[in-house]
Every structure is written in C-alpha cells, then in structure tokens.
C-alpha positions as CSV (number, residue, x, y, z in Angstrom):
1,M,-115.8,-53.9,94.3
2,S,-118.5,-52.8,91.8
3,V,-117.9,-52.9,88.1
4,R,-117.9,-49.1,88.0
5,K,-115.2,-48.9,90.8
6,K,-113.1,-51.5,89.0
7,S,-113.4,-49.5,85.8
8,L,-112.3,-46.3,87.5
9,A,-109.4,-48.1,89.2
10,L,-108.3,-49.5,85.8
11,V,-108.5,-46.0,84.3
12,G,-106.4,-44.7,87.1
13,V,-103.7,-47.3,86.6
14,M,-103.6,-46.6,82.9
15,V,-103.3,-42.9,83.5
16,G,-100.5,-43.6,85.9
17,L,-98.7,-45.7,83.3
18,L,-99.1,-42.9,80.8
19,V,-97.3,-40.6,83.3
20,V,-94.6,-43.1,84.4
21,V,-93.8,-45.1,81.3
22,P,-92.7,-42.1,79.2
23,G,-90.3,-41.2,82.0
24,L,-89.0,-44.8,82.0
25,C,-88.6,-44.7,78.2
26,L,-86.6,-41.5,78.4
27,A,-84.3,-43.0,81.1
28,Q,-83.6,-45.9,78.8
29,E,-83.0,-43.9,75.6
30,K,-79.5,-44.2,74.3
31,V,-77.3,-41.2,75.0
32,E,-74.8,-40.5,72.3
33,L,-71.6,-38.6,73.2
34,T,-69.0,-37.1,70.9
35,F,-65.6,-36.1,72.0
36,W,-62.6,-34.6,70.4
37,H,-59.0,-35.5,70.9
38,H,-55.8,-34.7,69.1
39,E,-53.8,-37.9,68.9
40,A,-53.8,-38.8,65.2
41,P,-51.4,-41.8,65.0
42,A,-53.2,-45.0,64.3
43,H,-52.0,-46.8,67.4
44,R,-53.3,-44.0,69.6
45,V,-56.7,-43.9,67.9
46,A,-56.9,-47.6,68.4
47,A,-56.2,-47.3,72.1
48,F,-59.0,-44.7,72.5
49,Q,-61.3,-47.1,70.7
50,Q,-60.3,-50.0,72.9
51,A,-61.3,-47.9,76.0
52,I,-64.5,-46.9,74.3
53,D,-65.5,-50.4,73.5
54,L,-65.0,-51.6,77.1
55,F,-67.1,-48.6,78.3
56,E,-69.9,-49.3,75.9
57,K,-70.0,-53.0,76.9
58,E,-70.5,-51.9,80.5
59,Y,-72.8,-49.0,79.7
60,P,-74.9,-50.2,76.7
61,D,-77.2,-47.2,76.9
62,I,-74.3,-44.7,76.2
63,K,-72.8,-44.5,72.7
64,V,-69.4,-42.7,72.5
65,N,-67.9,-41.4,69.3
66,Q,-64.3,-40.2,69.0
67,E,-63.3,-37.5,66.5
68,I,-59.7,-36.5,65.8
69,V,-58.8,-32.9,65.4
70,M,-55.1,-32.2,64.7
71,W,-53.3,-30.1,67.3
72,G,-52.7,-27.4,64.7
73,D,-56.4,-27.1,64.1
74,A,-57.5,-27.4,67.8
75,W,-57.7,-23.8,68.7
76,P,-59.5,-22.4,65.6
77,K,-61.9,-25.4,65.3
78,T,-62.8,-25.3,69.0
79,L,-63.5,-21.6,68.9
80,A,-65.5,-21.9,65.7
81,A,-67.6,-24.7,67.2
82,I,-68.2,-22.7,70.3
83,E,-69.3,-19.7,68.3
84,A,-71.6,-21.9,66.2
85,G,-73.1,-23.4,69.3
86,N,-72.1,-27.0,68.5
87,P,-68.9,-28.0,70.3
88,P,-68.3,-31.7,71.2
89,D,-69.8,-33.0,74.5
90,F,-66.2,-32.9,75.9
91,Q,-62.7,-32.5,74.7
92,F,-59.2,-33.7,75.7
93,A,-56.9,-30.8,76.0
94,I,-53.8,-29.2,77.6
95,P,-53.7,-26.2,79.9
96,D,-53.3,-23.6,77.1
97,L,-56.4,-24.9,75.2
98,L,-58.4,-25.1,78.4
99,L,-57.6,-21.5,79.2
100,T,-58.8,-20.5,75.7
101,V,-62.2,-22.2,76.2
102,Y,-62.5,-20.9,79.7
103,R,-62.0,-17.3,78.6
104,A,-64.6,-18.0,75.9
105,N,-67.1,-18.7,78.7
106,A,-67.8,-22.0,77.1
107,I,-67.2,-24.7,79.8
108,V,-68.6,-25.7,83.2
109,P,-66.6,-26.5,86.4
110,L,-66.1,-30.1,87.3
111,T,-65.0,-29.6,90.9
112,N,-67.1,-32.3,92.5
113,L,-66.0,-34.9,90.0
114,V,-62.3,-33.9,90.5
115,K,-62.7,-34.1,94.3
116,E,-64.4,-37.5,94.0
117,M,-61.6,-38.9,91.7
118,D,-58.9,-37.3,93.8
119,E,-60.2,-39.0,97.0
120,K,-60.4,-42.3,95.2
121,Y,-57.2,-42.3,93.2
122,Q,-55.1,-39.3,94.3
123,F,-54.0,-37.0,91.5
124,F,-50.4,-35.9,91.3
125,P,-50.2,-32.2,92.5
126,G,-48.8,-31.1,89.2
127,A,-51.7,-32.7,87.3
128,I,-54.4,-30.7,89.1
129,A,-52.7,-27.2,89.4
130,P,-53.1,-26.1,85.8
131,Y,-56.9,-26.6,85.9
132,H,-57.7,-24.9,89.2
133,H,-59.1,-21.4,89.3
134,E,-61.3,-19.5,91.8
135,N,-61.8,-22.6,94.0
136,E,-63.1,-24.6,91.0
137,S,-61.6,-27.3,88.8
138,W,-62.3,-26.7,85.2
139,G,-60.7,-29.9,83.8
140,V,-60.3,-33.5,85.0
141,P,-56.7,-34.8,84.5
142,I,-56.6,-38.1,82.6
143,W,-53.0,-38.6,81.8
144,T,-49.8,-36.5,82.0
145,M,-46.5,-36.1,80.2
146,T,-43.1,-35.3,81.5
147,F,-39.5,-34.7,80.4
148,L,-36.5,-36.7,81.6
149,L,-32.8,-36.5,80.7
150,T,-33.0,-39.3,78.1
151,Y,-29.7,-40.9,77.1
152,R,-27.9,-43.8,75.5
153,P,-26.2,-45.9,78.2
154,S,-23.8,-47.6,75.6
155,Y,-22.4,-44.2,74.7
156,F,-21.9,-43.3,78.3
157,E,-20.0,-46.6,78.9
158,Q,-17.9,-46.2,75.7
159,Y,-16.8,-42.6,76.1
160,L,-17.2,-41.9,79.9
161,G,-16.5,-45.3,81.4
162,T,-19.8,-45.2,83.3
163,T,-23.5,-45.7,82.8
164,E,-24.4,-43.3,85.6
165,P,-26.2,-40.2,84.4
166,P,-25.0,-36.7,85.4
167,K,-26.5,-35.3,88.5
168,T,-25.2,-31.7,88.6
169,W,-24.9,-29.0,86.0
170,E,-21.1,-29.3,86.2
171,E,-21.3,-33.0,85.3
172,F,-24.0,-32.3,82.7
173,L,-21.7,-29.9,80.8
174,D,-18.7,-32.2,81.2
175,Y,-20.7,-35.2,79.8
176,A,-21.9,-33.1,76.9
177,E,-18.4,-32.1,75.9
178,K,-16.8,-35.6,76.3
179,L,-19.6,-37.3,74.4
180,T,-19.2,-35.0,71.4
181,H,-17.3,-36.7,68.6
182,A,-18.4,-34.7,65.5
183,P,-19.7,-35.2,62.9
184,D,-21.2,-38.6,63.9
185,L,-22.0,-38.0,67.6
186,H,-23.0,-34.9,69.6
187,G,-23.2,-34.7,73.4
188,I,-26.6,-33.1,73.7
189,G,-29.9,-32.9,71.8
190,L,-30.9,-29.3,72.5
191,A,-32.8,-27.1,70.1
192,G,-33.0,-23.4,69.5
193,A,-36.0,-22.8,67.2
194,K,-39.1,-20.7,68.0
195,N,-41.4,-23.5,68.9
196,L,-43.1,-25.2,71.9
197,M,-40.5,-28.0,72.2
198,V,-37.8,-25.4,72.9
199,D,-40.1,-23.8,75.5
200,E,-40.2,-27.2,77.1
201,Q,-36.5,-27.9,77.0
202,A,-35.6,-24.5,78.3
203,Y,-38.1,-24.7,81.2
204,C,-36.6,-28.1,82.2
205,I,-33.4,-26.2,83.0
206,M,-35.0,-23.0,84.2
207,T,-37.0,-24.8,86.9
208,T,-34.0,-26.5,88.4
209,A,-32.6,-23.0,89.0
210,G,-35.8,-21.7,90.5
211,A,-36.7,-19.5,87.5
212,K,-40.4,-18.7,86.9
213,F,-42.5,-16.5,84.6
214,F,-44.7,-15.1,87.4
215,D,-44.7,-14.6,91.2
216,E,-47.6,-15.7,93.3
217,K,-49.7,-12.7,92.4
218,G,-49.2,-13.1,88.7
219,K,-46.5,-10.3,88.3
220,I,-44.0,-11.1,85.5
221,I,-40.6,-12.0,87.1
222,F,-39.0,-13.5,84.0
223,D,-36.2,-11.0,84.0
224,S,-34.4,-12.4,87.1
225,P,-31.0,-13.7,88.1
226,E,-32.4,-17.2,88.1
227,T,-33.6,-17.0,84.5
228,I,-30.3,-15.4,83.3
229,K,-28.3,-18.1,85.1
230,A,-30.4,-20.9,83.6
231,L,-30.2,-19.6,80.0
232,K,-26.5,-19.0,80.2
233,F,-26.2,-22.6,81.1
234,Y,-28.5,-23.5,78.2
235,K,-26.2,-21.6,75.8
236,E,-23.1,-23.4,77.2
237,L,-24.8,-26.8,76.6
238,F,-26.0,-25.8,73.1
239,Q,-22.4,-25.6,71.8
240,F,-22.4,-29.4,71.9
241,A,-25.6,-29.8,69.9
242,P,-25.5,-30.9,66.2
243,P,-25.3,-28.2,63.5
244,G,-28.7,-26.9,62.5
245,A,-30.3,-27.7,65.9
246,D,-31.3,-24.1,66.1
247,A,-34.1,-25.1,63.7
248,W,-35.2,-28.4,65.3
249,S,-38.6,-29.4,66.4
250,W,-40.0,-32.7,67.8
251,G,-39.5,-34.6,64.6
252,E,-35.8,-33.8,64.3
253,M,-35.3,-34.5,68.0
254,E,-36.8,-37.9,67.9
255,L,-35.0,-38.8,64.6
256,N,-31.7,-37.9,66.1
257,I,-32.3,-39.7,69.4
258,A,-33.3,-42.8,67.4
259,A,-30.4,-42.5,65.0
260,G,-27.9,-42.2,67.8
261,T,-26.5,-38.9,66.7
262,V,-27.1,-37.3,70.1
263,A,-26.0,-39.0,73.3
264,M,-28.5,-37.4,75.6
265,A,-31.4,-35.0,75.5
266,P,-34.0,-33.4,77.8
267,Y,-37.1,-34.9,76.2
268,F,-40.2,-37.0,76.6
269,P,-39.1,-40.6,77.2
270,A,-41.4,-41.4,74.3
271,V,-39.2,-43.1,71.8
272,Q,-39.5,-46.4,73.7
273,K,-42.0,-47.9,71.2
274,R,-39.5,-47.3,68.4
275,F,-36.5,-48.7,70.3
276,Y,-38.6,-51.8,71.2
277,E,-40.4,-52.5,67.9
278,E,-37.9,-51.3,65.3
279,F,-34.5,-51.7,66.9
280,D,-35.2,-54.4,69.5
281,T,-32.7,-52.8,71.9
282,S,-32.7,-51.6,75.5
283,D,-30.1,-49.0,74.8
284,Y,-32.4,-46.1,75.9
285,A,-32.7,-44.7,79.4
286,G,-33.9,-41.7,81.4
287,A,-32.9,-40.0,84.6
288,H,-33.9,-36.9,86.6
289,M,-32.7,-33.6,85.2
290,P,-29.3,-32.4,86.7
291,Y,-29.5,-29.3,88.8
292,P,-27.0,-26.7,90.2
293,P,-25.7,-26.7,93.8
294,D,-28.2,-24.1,94.9
295,G,-31.0,-25.5,92.8
296,K,-33.4,-28.4,93.2
297,P,-35.0,-31.3,91.2
298,G,-37.3,-30.0,88.5
299,T,-38.7,-30.8,85.1
300,I,-41.8,-30.0,83.1
301,C,-45.1,-31.9,83.1
302,Y,-48.0,-31.5,80.7
303,P,-51.2,-32.9,82.2
304,N,-53.9,-33.7,79.7
305,E,-57.5,-33.2,80.8
306,I,-61.1,-33.5,79.9
307,H,-63.3,-30.4,79.9
308,V,-67.1,-30.2,79.4
309,Y,-69.1,-27.6,77.4
310,K,-72.2,-25.7,78.6
311,Q,-74.2,-27.2,75.7
312,T,-73.5,-30.7,77.2
313,V,-75.2,-29.7,80.4
314,A,-78.1,-28.2,78.4
315,K,-78.6,-31.5,76.5
316,G,-78.6,-33.5,79.7
317,H,-75.4,-35.3,78.8
318,L,-73.3,-34.4,81.8
319,P,-74.1,-37.5,83.8
320,A,-73.1,-39.7,80.9
321,V,-69.8,-37.8,80.5
322,E,-69.1,-38.1,84.2
323,E,-69.6,-41.9,83.9
324,F,-67.1,-42.1,81.1
325,V,-64.6,-40.1,83.0
326,R,-65.0,-42.3,86.1
327,F,-64.5,-45.3,83.8
328,I,-61.3,-44.2,82.1
329,L,-59.7,-43.2,85.4
330,R,-60.0,-46.7,86.7
331,P,-56.4,-47.8,87.0
332,E,-57.1,-51.0,85.0
333,V,-58.6,-48.9,82.2
334,N,-56.3,-45.9,82.4
335,Y,-53.3,-47.9,81.4
336,I,-54.9,-48.2,77.9
337,L,-54.7,-44.5,77.5
338,T,-51.1,-44.4,78.8
339,A,-49.0,-47.5,78.3
340,V,-51.0,-48.8,75.3
341,Q,-51.6,-45.4,73.7
342,E,-47.9,-44.2,73.8
343,P,-45.5,-45.8,76.3
344,G,-43.2,-43.2,77.7
345,G,-45.3,-40.5,76.1
346,F,-48.3,-40.6,78.4
347,Y,-48.2,-41.5,82.1
348,P,-51.0,-41.9,84.7
349,A,-52.1,-38.7,86.4
350,T,-53.1,-40.5,89.6
351,E,-51.0,-42.4,92.1
352,A,-53.4,-45.3,92.0
353,A,-53.0,-45.7,88.2
354,S,-49.2,-45.3,88.5
355,R,-49.2,-48.5,90.7
356,A,-51.5,-50.5,88.5
357,P,-50.1,-53.9,87.5
358,E,-51.7,-53.6,84.1
359,F,-49.4,-50.5,83.5
360,W,-46.2,-52.2,84.7
361,N,-46.9,-55.5,82.9
362,D,-47.0,-53.8,79.5
363,P,-44.0,-55.3,77.6
364,I,-42.6,-51.9,76.5
365,I,-43.0,-50.3,80.0
366,T,-41.4,-53.4,81.4
367,R,-38.4,-53.4,79.1
368,F,-37.6,-49.7,80.0
369,R,-38.8,-50.0,83.6
370,G,-35.9,-47.9,85.0
371,M,-36.8,-45.0,82.7
372,N,-40.5,-45.3,83.5
373,E,-39.8,-45.5,87.3
374,A,-37.8,-42.3,87.0
375,A,-40.7,-40.6,85.1
376,M,-43.1,-41.6,87.9
377,E,-40.8,-40.2,90.5
378,A,-40.4,-37.0,88.5
379,L,-44.2,-36.5,88.5
380,E,-44.0,-35.9,92.3
381,Y,-42.2,-32.6,91.7
382,A,-42.7,-31.7,88.0
383,T,-44.5,-28.5,87.2
384,L,-45.6,-26.4,84.2
385,Y,-44.5,-22.8,83.5
386,G,-47.1,-20.4,84.9
387,F,-48.9,-23.0,87.0
388,E,-46.4,-23.6,89.8
389,Y,-48.7,-22.3,92.6
390,G,-51.5,-24.7,92.5
391,R,-53.9,-22.2,90.8
392,W,-54.0,-19.7,88.0
393,V,-52.1,-16.5,88.7
394,N,-52.0,-15.0,85.2
395,L,-54.6,-15.7,82.5
396,G,-52.1,-14.5,79.9
397,I,-50.0,-17.6,80.1
398,G,-51.9,-19.3,77.2
399,D,-51.1,-16.4,74.9
400,I,-47.5,-16.1,76.2
401,T,-46.8,-19.8,75.5
402,G,-48.8,-19.6,72.2
403,A,-46.5,-16.8,71.1
404,D,-43.4,-19.0,72.1
405,I,-41.8,-16.1,73.8
406,L,-39.5,-18.3,75.9
407,A,-38.4,-20.1,72.7
408,D,-37.9,-16.8,71.0
409,V,-35.6,-15.7,73.8
410,V,-33.6,-18.9,73.5
411,H,-33.4,-18.5,69.7
412,R,-32.0,-15.0,70.1
413,I,-29.4,-16.3,72.6
414,V,-28.2,-19.4,70.8
415,T,-28.0,-17.7,67.4
416,G,-25.9,-14.8,68.9
417,Q,-28.5,-12.1,68.1
418,M,-28.6,-11.0,71.7
419,S,-26.8,-11.4,74.9
420,V,-28.5,-13.5,77.5
421,E,-29.3,-10.4,79.7
422,D,-30.7,-8.5,76.7
423,A,-32.8,-11.4,75.5
424,V,-34.3,-12.1,78.9
425,K,-35.1,-8.4,79.3
426,W,-36.8,-8.4,75.8
427,G,-38.7,-11.6,76.7
428,A,-40.1,-10.0,79.9
429,K,-41.2,-7.0,78.0
430,A,-42.9,-9.2,75.3
431,M,-44.8,-11.0,78.0
432,E,-46.3,-7.8,79.4
433,K,-48.4,-7.5,76.2
434,Y,-50.3,-10.6,77.1
435,S,-50.2,-10.4,80.9
436,E,-53.4,-10.6,82.8
437,P,-52.7,-11.2,86.6
438,V,-55.4,-12.6,88.7
439,G,-53.6,-12.4,92.1
C-alpha cells in the first residue's frame, strides 16, 4: 500500500473514532436518578438505602438518590413539581396519588415492564388492579399493605377460654362484648373520626358484606342494603371501643394495641417490630376478618407502586429506572423493602417474593409467622375500595377518599348525629360531587 493510501486509511479510522467514541462515552456516562418516597422513620430510610447500595454496586454507572417527602406534603409538592417541570425521575405512591398525577397528564404507562415482571414473579391480583386503566398499567407494584383482625391471644385465653379468633360476625360481636372490662380493657379497637384509617377499618367490614362504592360501570351504589348492613354492624361493635375512639387515628390505635387496652382491632399487623424489640413478647396475632353467613372473606389492601414522569423519558432516564425496578422486585432484594423496612406493615406484591426464604427468615417475620402467613393468604382476595374490578371505573375515587366521605359517614353514625340509613344516603350524595365514571 502506498504512503498516500496508508495516510488516507489512517484518516478514515480517526474519523470513524470521532464518530464512534463520543457515542461510547455517552453510553458510559453516569446516569443520576432521584426518586421520592414518603416513609420518614429512620429504619425505613435505612432500608431504602440498603437496597440502593446493593443496586449501585451491581450498576456502577447509575447513581440513585432517595428524597423523603412526608405524606402530608405529597400531593401539593408533587403537583407543584409537575407544574414547574421538575418532578423526580420516579415516585413511590398509592392509588390515590397515582390518580392525581395521571389526571395531571404527567406520567407514562409502564405496561410492558409490568407484564414482564408479572410473567416472572406473578403479582397478586389486588396489587395490579388499582393501576390499570385503558389497557395500560400506570404503576408497577413494589409492595402492598393489608389489614387483618389483630388480637392479643392471652386476653382471648383469659376471658374466653380459647385462643381461636372469631370467624363470623356473631362471634366477633360476642368476643367484643366478653372482652370488654372497662376501664382497663375494651373488646375492640375501632375508630370513628374523619380520617383515612376509619375509611380503612369500615371498608374491612363493608367488603365482607359485599358492599362497594361503584358498580362495574362506575355508577355510585354506596346507598345499598349491603352498606347499611355493614355499617349497622360497625355501630354495634363500636359500643365496645374505648371512650374517645371517635377521635382516633393511626397513632392512638397503635398506642392502644401496644398498651393492651384493646383486645382486638382490624388493623395493619404492623406493631410487630414494637412487640419484638420493646416488649420481647409473642402475644400479638392476626387472623382473617370475620364475615356474615351470606358474606365472604374480605379485607383491604393498599399496594404501593412506582410511577414514572414524562420528563424522565425526555431525559433518557427511563431504561435506568426500569433496571432499578427490576432489581428491587427480585425476591431476594424485595424483602429489604418489606420485612426489613417494616415487618407486618409492608408485604411482597408478588407471589415469588412472598415465598422468598430471605423474607421468612427475618427474625421478626419468623416470630410472628402465623400472623404473617394469614396476611399472605389475605392478599389472595384483598381489595381496595373503588378498584374491585381489575381496572378504573370511576376517576373520582381519589377525591372521594381524599375527602374521607366514608369516614364522615361512620363519624355521623357512631356519634349519633344520623341514623345509619340517613348517613349512608348522605354519603352517596356527597360522592356524586366527585364522581367521574369511565365505564
């Protein structure tokens, strides 16, 4: 080859490198992701960081930053960030918040990723339903939460002569009465304030009677014989709750469960960590919610998901986010965000993670194994109000729950302001203001 041809060939290679090398450099540039979550306790933040550290070790070209936004600030801060054009790359949320960002036209569907993870790990049906709309999945379930009938076995044995939980409404009411020895002990931890916890407790009883907010087309059917029956039973139970329970929220409920002033309560089985670390006792158990003769097993579940913003796609960060999601859904990693983050508070959203030895070998999960097994079984049938049909049927559900209309109905009933029938009728009318059926 002549000197001239060699020179031209060398120039060609150098030009090629100028084209290729920048692309290679870009591919190797570190991607930095920021996400928001709302779990402020130090041990929960530490669990998130543990998962992040493991991810960054395996994916050194992706940097992940967690930022904590308190639940009380989640809605206004999220909407402000969307309006300013600088939301996080992704956010952990619940169905109500997801609906808010969806209606703000701020997020992208993650259908393919959800299908991939479902095929690999199999999501519980109740975990997917609240995030499915118009044949698209708008959030990826990461963990879920559920209510059980939590109780103190020692009280059952002392006052009832059994450690078996009630299975029917009749037994439930009988237990509540016989366990009430005021002022030191009350049969049931049941609240009546206008807050989300009361929505949750009331729904646990409503769903066992077949009561729903909407029909399959999104029409409000709250004013029904099933709802009236369920809330009449709620009122009967409430007479065995401690004085002042009509003003309780989560804090009061957990304090009274831990203090032993209530013998049983429909609640998250999330006081496990306290019973284990502070009291060193196993006197804490959980069972399926009792149901009436013409009812069925039922309880509430709150799947928590990850959604992704349009700006994330525009920045080219979506592939990195997808890798992070795939990573934290691995059963051997997911247990960190469930058993480690809050045992009994957060459960796996997939069947694969629910069978992971890492989850079941956690010392707290192991100590309260029976309760945690009951929670896993409940996830097979647990639902969330407004999302019982496997898709969105009424876009107003976020505003309806945000206004705590169900809890307001309960408050009017347990405080004697209204009859059950009148309160339910009022609640149905109040829901109409927010209703937006989608069929």
